[in-house]
C-alpha positions in Angstrom: 126.9 139.8 -28.1 129.0 138.4 -25.3 126.1 138.6 -22.9 124.1 136.1 -25.0 127.2 133.9 -25.4 127.7 133.8 -21.6 124.1 133.0 -21.0 124.2 130.1 -23.4 127.3 128.7 -21.7 125.8 129.0 -18.3 122.8 126.9 -19.3 125.3 124.4 -20.8 126.8 124.2 -17.4 123.5 123.8 -15.6 123.0 121.2 -12.9 119.2 120.9 -12.3 119.5 119.1 -9.0 122.0 121.7 -7.7 119.6 124.5 -8.9 116.8 123.1 -6.9 119.0 122.7 -3.8 120.6 126.2 -4.2 117.3 128.0 -4.7 116.3 126.9 -1.2 119.3 128.7 0.3 118.5 132.0 -1.4 115.3 133.3 0.1 115.8 136.8 -1.4 116.3 135.4 -5.0 113.5 134.5 -7.4 113.9 130.7 -8.0 113.2 131.3 -11.7 116.4 133.3 -12.0 118.6 130.5 -10.7 120.2 128.4 -13.5 122.1 126.1 -11.2 125.8 126.3 -12.1 128.2 125.0 -9.4 130.7 127.5 -8.0 133.9 125.7 -9.2 132.5 125.8 -12.8 131.7 129.5 -12.4 135.1 130.3 -11.1 136.8 128.4 -13.9 134.6 130.2 -16.5 135.5 133.6 -14.9 139.2 132.8 -15.3 138.6 132.3 -19.0 136.4 135.4 -19.5 138.7 137.8 -17.7 141.2 137.3 -20.6 138.6 138.4 -23.2 139.2 141.8 -24.8 135.5 142.4 -24.8 134.8 141.5 -21.1 134.1 145.1 -20.2 131.1 144.9 -22.5 129.7 142.1 -20.4 130.5 143.9 -17.1 128.8 147.1 -18.2 125.4 145.5 -18.7 123.6 145.7 -15.3 121.3 144.4 -13.9 121.7 140.8 -14.9 118.8 138.5 -15.5 120.0 135.5 -13.7 121.5 134.8 -10.2 124.3 132.8 -11.9 125.2 135.8 -14.0 125.7 137.9 -10.8 127.9 135.1 -9.4 130.0 135.1 -12.5 130.2 138.8 -12.6 131.6 138.8 -9.0 134.1 136.1 -9.8 135.3 138.0 -12.8 136.0 141.0 -10.6 137.8 138.7 -8.2 140.3 137.9 -11.0 141.2 141.5 -11.8 144.9 142.2 -11.1 144.7 146.0 -11.2 143.3 147.6 -8.0 141.7 150.6 -9.6 139.9 148.5 -12.1 138.7 146.0 -9.4 137.5 148.7 -7.1 135.8 150.6 -9.9 133.8 147.5 -11.0 133.1 146.6 -7.4 131.6 150.0 -6.8 129.4 149.7 -9.9 128.3 146.1 -9.0 127.5 146.5 -5.3 124.1 148.3 -5.7 122.8 145.3 -7.8 123.7 142.6 -5.4 120.5 141.1 -3.9 121.6 138.1 -1.9 124.1 136.9 0.7 125.9 134.4 -1.6 127.0 136.9 -4.3 127.9 139.4 -1.5 130.0 137.0 0.5 131.8 135.5 -2.5 132.8 138.8 -3.9 136.4 139.1 -2.6 138.9 140.5 -5.1 142.4 139.1 -4.5 144.1 142.4 -5.3 142.4 144.2 -2.3 144.8 142.7 0.2 147.7 144.6 -1.4 145.9 148.0 -1.0 144.7 148.1 2.6 144.7 151.9 3.0 142.9 152.5 -0.2 140.4 149.8 0.6 139.7 151.1 4.0 138.6 154.4 2.5 136.0 152.6 0.4 134.9 150.5 3.3 134.1 153.6 5.3 132.0 154.8 2.4 130.2 151.5 1.8 129.3 151.0 5.4 127.3 154.2 5.3 125.2 153.0 2.4 121.4 152.4 2.5 121.9 149.2 0.5 121.7 146.1 2.6 124.4 144.1 0.7 126.7 147.1 0.3 126.8 147.4 4.1 127.2 143.6 4.5 130.0 143.7 2.0 131.8 146.5 3.9 131.6 144.6 7.2 132.8 141.5 5.4 135.8 143.3 4.1 136.7 144.6 7.6 136.4 141.0 8.8 138.6 139.5 6.0 141.3 142.1 5.9 141.5 144.0 9.2 141.3 141.5 12.1 144.9 140.4 12.0 148.1 142.5 11.9 146.1 145.4 10.5 143.6 145.4 13.3 142.6 148.7 15.1 140.0 149.1 17.8 138.3 151.7 15.6 137.1 149.0 13.2 134.9 147.1 15.7 133.8 150.5 16.9 132.6 151.3 13.4 130.8 148.0 13.0 129.1 148.3 16.4 127.6 151.7 15.3 125.8 150.1 12.4 122.1 150.2 13.1 119.9 148.1 10.9 116.6 146.2 10.8 118.0 144.0 8.0 118.6 140.3 8.9 121.5 140.0 6.5 123.3 143.1 7.9 122.9 142.0 11.5 123.9 138.5 10.8 127.2 139.8 9.3 127.7 142.0 12.3 127.4 138.9 14.5 129.7 137.0 12.2 132.2 139.8 12.4 132.2 140.0 16.2 132.4 136.2 16.6 135.5 136.2 14.3 136.9 139.2 16.2 136.5 137.3 19.5 138.5 134.5 18.0 141.3 136.7 16.8 141.3 139.8 19.0 139.5 138.6 22.2 141.0 141.0 24.7 140.2 144.0 22.6 136.7 142.9 21.5 135.2 141.2 24.6 134.2 144.6 26.1 131.7 145.1 23.3 129.9 142.0 24.6 130.4 142.7 28.3 129.0 146.2 27.8 126.2 145.0 25.5 127.2 147.4 22.8 125.1 145.5 20.2 121.3 145.1 20.0 119.9 142.1 21.8 119.5 139.8 18.7 123.0 140.5 17.3 124.5 140.2 20.8 123.1 136.8 21.4 123.8 135.6 17.8 127.4 136.7 18.3 127.7 134.5 21.4 126.0 131.6 19.6 128.4 131.8 16.7 131.3 132.1 19.1 130.3 129.0 21.0 130.2 127.1 17.7 133.7 128.2 16.8 136.6 125.8 17.0 139.0 128.8 17.4 137.7 129.9 20.9 138.8 128.0 24.0 136.2 126.3 26.2 136.7 128.6 29.2 136.0 131.7 27.0 132.9 130.0 25.5 131.7 129.3 29.0 132.1 133.0 30.0 130.5 134.1 26.8 127.4 132.0 27.5 127.1 133.8 30.9 126.8 137.1 29.0 123.8 136.0 26.9 120.8 138.3 27.3 117.8 136.3 28.4 
């Protein structure tokens, strides 16, 4: 079966030192499930696998046993050139994502050509009770809808997300810090009016102050808005 073939190849690509390093960055992942394959190798392997006629067989077997299999699964989806296929496999995969790395590296290239259709799915995902589905939805709004396709309703949607999950709130902070860099005048009221919970509000300011894309005068003002 392709699944066993893939697993064997992942262990052939294993870097033990990288595995030990990577495991420390993934607190929600069992270290025993980390093989330790570097991202460039996984991406290259995904480019090979997407050409296989039996790749659907591999993608249909969920959940995976190893973290690296999840990474590979995501990278294969990223290589899909048909929107409907990519969105269908994304929908099926999202409930099984259990860590920030797989979530954040799942970014199908084809999505940027189908913004209206993608937005419909984002509005569905952001209502999920799954931590990484919500994080993914916010990440897609950050990646695709903070430039020429920006609308004030998008930060409004993100600001309404209420969660006790660290990885959701961290993504909200990341979203607003990026939005302050790209759409400052539209987004600064969310900070001035304290529209976010205290932790996320302060984390947004901290990430903004660390950004090279925000001028010093704005950083100084943002620091004055920190909740003490």
